[in-house]
C-alpha positions in Angstrom: 93.2 87.8 81.6 92.3 90.1 84.7 88.7 90.8 85.2 87.4 93.7 87.1 84.0 94.6 85.8 83.3 98.5 85.7 79.6 97.9 86.8 78.7 94.7 88.1 75.1 93.6 88.5 73.5 94.0 91.8 72.9 90.8 93.7 69.7 89.3 92.7 68.4 86.6 95.1 67.0 83.4 93.8 63.2 83.5 93.2 61.8 80.2 94.5 58.4 78.3 94.6 58.4 75.4 97.0 56.1 72.5 95.5 56.2 69.5 97.7 58.4 71.3 100.1 61.4 71.4 97.6 62.9 74.6 96.1 62.2 75.2 92.4 63.8 78.2 90.5 61.3 80.5 89.0 64.2 82.1 86.9 65.1 78.8 85.3 61.8 77.0 85.4 63.8 74.0 87.1 64.4 71.9 90.1 67.9 72.3 92.3 68.1 68.6 92.8 66.4 65.4 92.2 62.9 65.4 93.6 63.4 61.5 94.4 66.8 61.8 96.4 68.8 64.8 96.2 71.6 63.7 98.5 72.3 60.5 96.7 72.1 62.2 93.3 75.1 64.6 94.4 76.9 61.7 95.7 76.3 59.6 92.5 77.2 62.5 90.0 79.6 64.5 91.7 81.5 62.5 94.3 81.5 59.1 92.7 82.3 60.2 89.3 85.2 62.4 90.2 86.4 59.6 92.2 86.8 61.6 95.3 86.8 58.9 98.1 89.5 56.9 96.4 91.6 60.1 95.3 91.4 61.5 98.9 92.4 58.4 100.6 95.7 58.2 98.6 96.1 62.3 98.6 99.7 63.3 98.6 99.2 67.0 97.9 98.8 69.5 100.9 95.5 70.6 99.3 92.8 69.7 96.9 90.6 72.1 95.1 87.0 71.7 93.6 85.4 74.2 91.3 81.6 74.4 90.8 79.2 76.1 88.5 76.1 76.9 90.5 76.2 76.7 94.2 72.4 76.7 94.5 71.5 75.2 97.9 75.1 74.2 98.9 74.3 70.6 98.8 77.2 69.5 96.8 79.6 71.5 98.9 78.2 70.1 102.1 78.5 66.5 100.7 81.9 67.1 99.7 82.8 68.4 102.9 81.3 65.4 104.7 83.4 63.0 102.5 86.4 65.1 102.9 86.1 64.8 106.7 86.0 60.9 106.5 88.5 60.4 103.7 91.2 63.0 103.6 94.4 63.3 105.6 93.8 65.4 108.6 96.7 67.8 107.5 95.4 68.4 104.1 93.0 71.4 103.2 89.9 71.4 100.8 89.4 74.4 98.6 85.8 74.7 97.1 85.3 77.3 94.7 81.7 77.9 93.5 80.0 80.3 91.3 76.4 81.5 91.8 74.6 84.4 89.8 71.2 84.1 91.9 72.1 83.2 95.6 69.5 81.9 97.7 68.4 84.2 100.6 69.6 83.0 104.0 65.8 82.0 104.9 65.4 80.0 101.8 68.8 78.3 102.1 67.7 77.4 105.8 64.5 76.0 104.6 66.4 73.8 101.6 68.9 72.6 103.9 66.4 71.4 106.6 65.6 68.6 104.0 69.0 67.0 105.0 68.9 66.3 108.7 72.1 64.1 108.1 73.8 67.4 107.2 72.5 69.4 110.1 75.8 70.1 111.6 77.5 71.2 108.3 74.4 73.2 107.2 74.4 75.2 110.5 78.1 76.1 110.1 77.4 77.3 106.5 74.4 79.3 107.6 76.4 81.1 110.3 78.6 82.6 107.6 76.2 82.7 104.6 75.5 86.4 104.8 76.2 89.8 103.1 76.7 88.0 99.8 77.4 91.3 97.6 78.6 90.7 93.9 82.2 89.3 94.0 84.3 87.1 96.2 83.6 85.9 99.6 85.9 83.3 101.3 84.5 81.2 104.2 86.5 79.1 106.5 85.3 75.8 108.3 87.0 73.1 110.5 89.7 75.5 111.8 90.8 76.4 108.4 90.8 72.9 107.0 87.9 73.6 104.7 87.7 76.8 102.5 84.6 77.8 100.5 85.2 80.6 98.2 81.8 81.9 96.5 82.0 83.9 93.2 78.7 85.9 93.2 77.9 86.9 89.8 77.8 85.2 86.3 80.2 82.5 86.0 81.4 83.8 82.6 82.4 87.1 84.5 83.9 85.7 87.6 85.8 82.6 86.4 88.2 84.7 84.3 89.4 86.4 87.3 90.3 83.2 89.1 93.8 82.8 90.1 93.7 79.2 90.8 97.3 78.6 92.4 100.7 79.9 92.7 102.7 78.6 89.9 105.1 81.1 91.6 104.6 79.6 95.0 107.4 79.2 97.5 107.3 75.5 97.4 107.5 75.1 93.4 109.8 78.1 92.8 109.2 81.1 90.7 110.4 79.4 87.5 108.7 76.2 87.9 106.8 74.9 84.9 104.5 72.9 87.1 100.9 74.2 86.9 98.5 74.4 89.9 94.8 74.6 89.3 91.4 72.8 89.9 91.4 69.0 90.5 87.8 68.4 90.0 84.9 70.2 88.5 81.1 69.8 89.6 79.1 71.1 86.4 75.9 72.1 87.8 73.8 75.0 87.4 70.3 74.0 85.8 70.0 72.1 82.5 71.4 73.5 79.2 68.0 74.1 77.9 66.9 76.1 80.8 70.3 77.9 81.4 71.7 78.2 77.6 73.8 81.4 79.0 76.0 79.3 81.1 76.8 76.4 78.8 78.8 78.0 76.2 82.4 77.8 74.9 83.7 80.5 77.2 83.0 78.3 80.2 84.7 75.3 78.8 87.7 77.5 77.9 87.7 78.7 81.5 87.8 75.1 82.6 90.8 74.2 80.3 92.8 77.2 81.6 92.2 76.3 85.1 92.6 72.5 84.7 95.7 70.2 84.7 96.5 66.6 83.6 95.0 65.1 86.7 91.7 67.2 86.6 88.3 65.3 86.3 84.9 66.5 85.8 81.2 65.4 86.2 78.0 66.7 85.3 74.2 65.6 85.6 73.6 66.4 81.8 74.4 64.5 78.7 73.4 67.2 76.3 75.3 67.0 73.2 76.4 70.7 73.1 78.0 70.1 76.3 79.8 66.9 75.1 81.1 68.7 72.2 82.1 71.8 74.1 84.1 69.9 76.5 85.8 67.9 73.7 86.7 70.9 71.7 88.3 72.5 75.0 90.6 69.5 75.7 88.4 67.3 77.8 88.2 63.4 77.3 84.5 62.7 77.6 82.4 59.6 78.3 78.9 58.9 79.0 77.9 56.9 82.0 74.7 56.0 83.7 72.8 58.8 85.4 70.9 59.0 88.6 67.5 58.1 89.1 65.2 58.9 86.2 68.1 60.4 84.2 69.5 57.8 82.0 72.8 59.3 81.2 75.3 61.8 82.4 78.8 63.0 81.5 82.2 62.7 83.2 85.9 62.5 82.3 89.1 64.3 82.7 91.3 67.1 80.9 93.5 65.5 78.2 96.5 67.7 78.8 100.1 67.4 79.1 100.6 69.9 82.1 101.3 68.2 85.6 100.2 69.1 89.0 102.7 69.8 91.8 102.5 67.0 94.2 105.6 67.9 96.5 104.8 68.3 100.0 107.5 69.9 102.0 108.1 68.3 105.3 108.6 71.4 107.4 107.5 74.8 105.8 109.2 77.7 107.9 108.1 81.2 107.8 109.2 84.5 109.3 106.7 87.3 109.9 108.2 90.7 111.0 105.6 93.0 112.9 103.3 92.3 115.9 100.4 94.4 114.7 97.5 93.5 112.8 99.2 92.9 109.5 101.8 90.8 111.1 99.5 88.6 113.4 97.1 88.2 110.7 99.7 87.0 108.2 101.2 84.7 110.9 97.8 83.3 111.5 96.9 82.7 108.0 100.1 80.7 107.4 100.0 78.6 110.7 96.3 77.6 109.4 98.3 76.1 106.3 100.8 74.2 108.6 103.6 76.7 108.3 105.8 76.7 111.2 105.8 80.6 111.9 108.4 82.9 113.9 106.5 86.2 114.6 109.1 89.1 115.4 108.0 91.9 117.4 110.7 94.7 118.5 108.3 95.8 121.5 107.9 93.8 124.6 104.3 93.0 123.5 102.1 92.8 120.5 100.2 95.6 119.1 102.2 98.5 120.4 102.2 100.9 117.4 99.0 101.8 115.5 97.3 98.4 116.3 97.7 99.6 119.9 94.7 101.9 119.9 92.0 100.7 122.7 89.3 100.5 120.2 89.2 100.2 116.2 86.0 100.6 114.2 85.0 97.8 111.8 83.2 99.2 108.7 84.0 99.4 104.8 84.4 102.8 103.0 82.3 101.9 100.1 82.4 103.5 96.5 79.6 104.2 94.0 81.7 102.2 91.4 83.5 99.1 91.2 87.0 100.6 91.9 89.7 98.6 93.2 89.6 100.6 96.5 85.8 100.0 96.9 86.2 96.3 95.9 88.8 95.7 98.6 86.7 97.5 101.4 83.8 95.4 100.5 85.3 92.0 100.3 87.8 92.7 103.2 85.0 93.8 105.4 83.0 90.4 105.0 86.1 88.3 105.3 87.2 90.1 108.5 83.8 89.9 110.1 83.7 86.1 109.3 87.3 85.6 110.6 86.2 87.2 114.0 83.6 84.4 114.4 86.4 81.9 114.3 88.4 83.5 116.9 88.7 83.2 120.6 88.1 86.8 121.4 87.0 88.0 125.1 83.5 89.0 125.2 84.3 92.5 125.9 86.7 92.8 123.1 84.5 93.1 120.4 80.9 94.3 119.6 78.7 94.2 116.5 76.7 97.3 117.6 76.2 98.7 113.9 77.6 101.7 112.4 75.9 104.9 111.0 78.0 106.8 108.2 76.5 110.1 108.3 76.0 112.0 105.1 77.0 115.5 105.8 80.7 115.4 105.2 83.4 113.1 103.7 84.6 110.4 105.7 87.6 110.5 108.0 90.3 109.7 105.4 90.6 111.9 102.3 90.5 110.4 98.9 93.5 109.6 97.0 95.2 113.0 95.9 93.3 115.1 98.6 94.2 116.9 101.9 91.8 116.6 104.7 90.9 120.2 103.9 89.9 119.3 100.4 87.2 116.6 101.2 83.9 116.6 99.4 81.1 118.8 100.6 77.5 117.9 101.1 76.7 117.8 97.6 79.3 115.5 96.5 78.8 113.3 99.5 75.0 113.0 98.8 75.8 111.9 95.2 78.1 109.2 96.6 75.3 108.0 98.8 73.1 108.0 95.8 75.6 105.9 93.7 76.0 103.5 96.8 72.4 102.9 97.1 72.0 102.5 93.4 74.3 99.5 93.4 71.6 97.2 95.1 74.0 95.7 97.8 72.2 93.5 100.3 70.4 95.0 103.0 72.1 92.8 105.6 75.3 94.5 104.6 74.3 98.2 104.2 71.1 100.2 104.2 70.3 103.8 103.3 68.4 105.4 106.1 66.7 108.8 106.7 67.7 111.1 109.8 64.7 109.9 111.7 65.6 106.2 111.4 69.4 106.9 112.0 68.2 108.6 115.1 66.4 105.7 116.4 69.3 103.3 115.5 71.8 105.5 117.4 69.6 106.3 120.4 70.2 110.1 120.0 69.0 112.9 117.7 70.9 113.1 114.3 70.5 115.7 111.6 71.6 113.7 108.6 70.5 110.8 106.6 73.3 107.9 106.8 74.4 104.5 105.5 73.8 102.0 108.3 76.0 99.0 108.5 74.0 96.6 110.8 76.9 94.0 111.2 79.8 96.7 111.7 81.1 97.7 115.1 84.3 97.9 117.0 87.1 95.5 118.2 89.9 95.8 120.5 93.0 95.6 118.3 95.4 94.2 120.8 92.9 91.5 121.9 92.6 90.8 118.1 96.3 90.5 117.6 96.5 88.3 120.6 94.0 85.9 119.3 95.4 85.7 115.9 99.0 85.0 117.3 97.4 82.2 119.7 97.2 80.0 116.5 99.2 76.7 117.0 102.3 76.8 114.9 103.1 80.5 115.8 106.2 81.2 117.9 106.5 84.9 119.1 109.7 86.5 119.8 109.4 89.9 121.4 111.9 92.5 122.4 113.6 91.7 119.2 114.1 94.2 116.2 114.7 92.7 112.8 117.9 94.2 111.6 118.6 93.0 108.1 117.3 90.4 105.6 119.5 88.1 103.4 118.5 85.7 100.5 120.3 82.3 100.7 120.4 79.3 98.6 117.6 77.8 100.8 115.3 80.6 101.5 116.0 83.7 103.9 118.2 84.8 106.9 117.0 87.4 109.4 119.5 89.2 111.8 118.0 90.4 115.0 119.0 93.0 117.6 119.4 90.0 120.3 122.0 88.6 118.1 119.7 85.6 117.2 120.0 84.6 113.5 116.8 83.0 112.0 116.3 81.0 108.8 113.2 80.4 107.0 111.7 79.5 103.5 109.7 82.6 103.3 109.5 86.1 105.1 106.4 88.4 105.4 107.5 92.1 106.2 104.5 93.5 108.0 106.1 96.3 110.1 104.6 99.3 108.5 106.8 102.3 107.9 109.8 100.4 109.6 109.8 98.2 106.4 112.1 100.9 104.9 115.0 99.8 107.1 115.3 96.6 104.8 117.4 96.9 101.4 114.6 94.8 99.6 111.7 97.0 100.6 113.5 100.4 101.2 112.1 101.9 97.8 108.6 101.4 98.7 106.6 104.5 98.5 105.2 104.7 101.8 104.7 107.6 104.2 103.6 108.2 107.8 100.2 109.7 108.7 99.8 110.8 112.3 96.4 110.0 113.9 95.4 111.0 117.5 92.5 109.5 119.3 90.6 111.1 122.3 89.1 109.3 125.2 86.2 111.1 126.9 84.5 110.1 130.0 80.8 109.1 129.4 78.0 111.1 130.8 74.6 110.1 131.6 73.3 111.7 128.3 76.2 110.3 126.2 75.4 106.7 127.3 72.4 106.9 125.1 74.6 106.4 122.0 74.0 102.7 120.8 75.9 102.6 117.6 79.1 104.0 116.2 78.8 107.2 114.4 81.3 107.9 111.5 81.6 111.1 109.3 85.0 112.9 109.0 85.9 110.9 112.1 84.1 108.6 114.6 82.9 108.2 118.1 82.0 104.7 119.7 79.5 104.0 122.3 80.9 104.1 125.7 83.0 101.2 126.7 84.5 100.9 130.4 83.1 104.3 130.8 84.7 106.1 127.9 83.8 107.1 124.4 86.5 106.8 121.8 86.7 109.9 119.6 88.9 110.3 116.6 90.8 110.3 114.4 93.0 113.1 113.2 94.8 112.7 110.0 98.1 114.7 109.5 100.5 113.4 106.8 104.3 113.3 107.1 104.0 114.3 111.0 106.1 111.7 113.0 105.5 113.0 116.4 103.5 110.7 118.7 102.8 113.2 121.3 99.1 113.8 122.4 98.4 117.4 121.8 95.2 119.7 123.0 95.0 120.9 119.3 94.2 117.4 118.1 91.8 116.9 121.0 89.9 120.0 119.9 89.9 118.9 116.4 88.2 115.7 117.2 85.6 117.7 119.3 85.0 119.9 116.3 84.4 117.0 114.3 81.8 115.7 117.0 80.2 119.1 116.9 79.5 119.0 113.0 78.2 115.4 113.1 76.4 114.8 116.4 75.7 118.1 118.2 73.9 116.2 120.9 77.0 114.1 121.6 79.1 117.3 121.5 76.9 119.0 124.0 77.0 116.0 126.4 80.8 115.6 126.3 82.4 119.1 125.6 84.4 120.3 128.6 85.2 116.8 130.1 89.0 116.2 130.8 90.2 114.0 127.9 92.9 111.3 127.5 94.6 110.3 124.2 96.9 108.3 122.0 98.7 109.1 119.0 100.3 106.8 116.7 101.4 106.6 113.0 99.7 105.1 110.2 101.5 103.7 107.2 99.9 105.0 103.7 100.6 104.3 100.2 100.2 107.0 97.1 96.9 105.5 96.0 95.6 104.4 99.5 95.7 100.8 98.4 97.8 98.4 100.7 100.8 96.8 99.4 100.3 93.1 99.8 101.8 90.1 97.9 105.3 88.9 96.7 108.2 91.3 96.1 110.1 91.8 93.0 114.1 92.7 93.3 113.3 96.4 92.5 117.3 97.1 92.2 117.5 94.4 89.6 114.3 95.8 87.7 115.8 99.1 87.5 119.2 97.8 86.1 117.6 95.5 83.5 114.2 97.1 82.3 111.9 94.2 80.9 110.2 94.4 77.5 106.5 95.5 77.7 105.5 92.0 76.6 107.6 90.1 79.1 105.7 87.4 80.9 105.5 88.1 84.9 107.3 84.8 85.7 110.4 86.2 84.0 110.6 89.2 86.1 113.3 89.2 88.9 111.1 87.9 91.8 112.5 87.7 95.4 111.4 84.3 95.9 109.6 83.9 99.4 109.7 87.5 100.3 106.3 89.0 100.8 105.0 92.4 102.3 101.7 93.4 104.0 102.2 97.1 104.5 100.5 100.4 103.7 97.2 99.8 105.3 96.6 103.5 106.3 93.5 103.6 108.8 92.0 100.5 107.3 94.2 97.7 108.8 91.7 96.0 110.7 89.5 95.6 107.9 92.0 95.1 105.0 95.0 93.4 106.5 93.4 90.0 107.2 92.3 89.4 103.6 95.8 90.7 102.4 97.3 88.1 104.8 95.1 85.4 103.3 96.2 86.3 99.9 100.0 86.1 100.8 99.4 82.8 102.7 97.5 81.2 99.7 100.1 82.5 97.1 102.9 81.0 99.3 101.1 77.7 99.7 100.2 77.4 96.0 96.4 77.7 96.8 93.6 79.5 95.0 93.8 83.3 95.7 90.7 84.8 97.7 90.5 87.7 95.3 90.1 88.4 91.5 93.4 88.9 89.5 92.6 92.4 88.8 92.6 93.3 92.6 95.6 91.1 93.0 97.4 93.5 90.6 96.1 96.5 92.4 97.5 95.3 95.7 100.9 94.6 94.3 103.7 96.0 96.1 105.7 96.6 92.9 103.0 98.3 90.9 104.6 101.7 91.5 108.0 100.6 90.4 106.5 98.9 87.1 104.6 102.1 86.3 107.5 104.4 86.8 109.3 102.2 84.3 106.3 102.5 81.7 105.3 98.8 82.2 101.6 99.5 82.9 100.6 96.3 81.0 102.7 94.2 82.9 101.3 95.6 86.2 97.8 95.1 85.1 98.5 91.4 84.4 101.1 90.6 87.1 99.0 87.9 88.5 97.1 86.3 85.5 99.0 83.2 84.5 102.2 82.3 86.3 
């Protein structure tokens, strides 16, 4: 069932001692691995007794999924990754999903992994992305997307129920397929049952059964009777075998079920992505990483000509005090996008992690759902929001609450307000980002070509273009923002244009002191190429893209309220500008995922108890739209979800958040089908 805890526990780092230079958990009073030889213990217990070398040499599936309880030092993951490189087909992808309630700090992880020089290159790659581990989901990519690590930070009994392990409704299998996707091998780690009894319970074994199929294996270092009985009662065939080193016995086995895993590997998977902005290029990139042959359609002569054509875009999350879908998406999308940027070949001057200060004097640049800009919260309510965010105990590497004096020191200019400081935030050139995403091998870009009409065929989809070219593909991602209303299949989506104007102000000697992005009900960037980027206005239902003096003045007024020193340094300077249209949804969440046939849904309304797989899905049709002003942060994670679903792979978000992003949520709610909406991506 969908899981979206209302008050997730703050991340608590593992508390370690280091007897003889090896990590020892104070929380559990136990070691992380054998004191004699942790490396070979992992290979014996988890790799050998899941028969991974043999299975990977004979692998026919396009991907293989391991799930682990207890990430710990990451040793099991690194050993599996090393073996995958050596034994698996070059075109296959490894998904490694691991839960961890008490993640090691970055320094402790570095010290622990230094024990294994053989794994140095793997350790360094992991350490580069092991950061900002707030509660929830984190997807890390390695080896050009060939290896994916999804960390579920929190109690395994809370995070595993939200795991959507594969697309029973994926493009390859078909929406009504009875084939089940899921976990291929389990690593049951996480300290001894006597030391960590909260983990080794019936709910854990029930989740394992839910996510397993007939070919699923498991292995664990323990031979405890309660574990053997629990696994047996959940449907696993269990046997005792020789343990490693001083451990006489361990358990391994397989899931004794009749469900089968989908083994079909399409010879060529073709996709069309409509729209050359961030949503479109991110979708094309995520699909191409999975071996799809992608045609990217853009009606302009170049990519990133609409809202994605701004010279700078700010990278930061709009956090919330409570665990709402909006706040959860902001948090996980932010960390995902920052990690993605590390993997791309961006020009050195196209991205800066200069940090960002979100000032406390007003609301942020975009109104809350249901508010106009004039209704934004004032000082008191915004202060309460900062208090609530600070109380969440998020990692300091992610966000810090700072007083006005500290904020002034960070920014390099005098500031009057306390702030939230995001040390890893900054800005990116959206056009450069789109170009880098579209450069992924497997993507063909077709510019000066407008998508006119979509038609479903027996084999997939057909697209008519303005140049007379007719394209065919197995799947289509509609990612052209407000223009998606031109297609019959997506015309009913409740989207609206929102005008925004940026102002470009020549830097002065005084303004060059600004070192970090400032954000309040708008933002200003440090100088780039002699100009500051200042904005952006927010005017709903306005479709003009003419640059106006009134909007320049509105941007300057924002600057006067948030940073009077910067206003004094820049006021009176001749300004240039750019206006574009955002694409927003009624609840300020994007619309991302597979599409239902909304016309068929209206004609034959399903029962409240209908299973999601029985709904009239438009197989192979997806959308990635409605990003508002947050496309740089949100669109890449939405693209990752779409590509994962289409490829039958584990999702990068929990099922509750997937349902909150569904493009079908508004139509289902209007029909009174709230329950179906909430459980749209549970079991399919």
